[in-house]
C-alpha positions as CSV (number, residue, x, y, z in Angstrom):
1,V,-5.1,-0.3,8.6
2,I,-7.0,3.1,7.3
3,W,-10.4,3.7,7.9
4,I,-12.2,5.1,5.4
5,P,-14.0,5.0,2.0
6,D,-10.9,3.2,-0.2
7,F,-12.2,6.0,-2.7
8,T,-11.4,8.9,-0.3
9,I,-7.7,7.4,0.9
10,C,-5.9,11.4,0.0
11,A,-1.8,11.0,0.4
12,H,-2.3,12.2,3.7
13,D,-4.1,9.4,4.7
14,V,-0.8,7.2,4.2
15,E,1.2,9.5,5.0
16,T,0.0,10.0,8.8
17,T,-0.9,6.0,9.3
18,F,2.8,5.9,8.0
19,A,3.7,7.7,10.2
20,S,2.1,5.6,13.1
21,L,4.2,2.5,11.6
22,T,7.3,0.8,13.4
23,T,11.1,1.5,12.1
24,A,10.8,-2.4,10.6
25,K,6.8,-1.7,9.7
26,R,8.0,1.3,7.6
27,L,10.9,-0.3,6.2
28,Q,9.1,-2.8,5.0
29,F,6.6,-0.5,3.7
30,L,9.6,1.5,1.8
31,S,10.7,-2.4,0.4
32,M,8.0,-2.2,-2.4
33,G,9.3,-0.9,-5.5
34,L,8.0,-0.7,-9.4
35,S,8.6,-3.8,-11.8
36,D,11.3,-2.0,-12.9
37,S,12.7,-2.1,-9.5
38,R,12.7,1.7,-8.8
39,P,11.8,3.2,-5.9
40,Y,8.0,4.3,-6.3
41,I,8.1,8.6,-5.8
42,S,5.4,8.3,-2.7
43,R,3.9,6.4,-0.3
44,F,0.6,6.6,-1.7
45,D,1.9,5.5,-4.8
46,A,2.8,2.7,-3.4
47,F,0.0,1.9,-1.3
48,M,-2.7,2.8,-3.4
49,P,-2.5,-0.5,-6.0
50,N,-1.1,-2.9,-3.1
51,K,-4.2,-2.4,-0.9
52,F,-6.4,-4.2,0.2
53,R,-9.8,-4.2,1.7
54,V,-10.4,-5.9,5.3
55,T,-13.7,-5.6,5.4
56,K,-16.9,-5.9,3.7
57,S,-18.0,-2.5,4.2
58,G,-14.9,-1.2,2.6
59,D,-14.3,1.2,4.8
60,G,-10.6,0.0,6.1
61,Q,-7.7,-0.9,3.4
62,S,-4.3,-2.0,4.3
63,M,-1.7,-3.0,2.8
64,Y,0.3,-7.1,3.5
65,V,4.0,-6.5,1.6
66,L,3.9,-10.2,1.4
67,Y,0.9,-10.2,-0.3
68,S,0.9,-7.5,-2.5
69,R,4.5,-9.1,-4.3
70,S,2.5,-12.8,-4.0
71,N,-0.8,-11.4,-5.7
72,H,-0.2,-10.1,-9.3
73,S,2.9,-9.3,-10.9
74,C,2.6,-5.3,-12.5
75,D,4.0,-6.1,-15.7
76,P,1.3,-7.0,-18.5
77,N,1.9,-11.2,-18.5
78,A,-1.2,-11.7,-21.3
């Protein structure tokens, strides 16, 4: 969890949080990809479209890999 409002999150925040993850959680994070199976360019690019607010006030953001994958499609479907 990154404990700051989502509109203030920068790449450094994502990198610092990523560094604190266990090896297993890092591998899960890195498994996220773009809609055409290409890897993300940066961890920040992977986090931002897949984050979820974890507090009512909006000052806690987290990414849940399985939920991120089941919640939406990156490809337009309409």
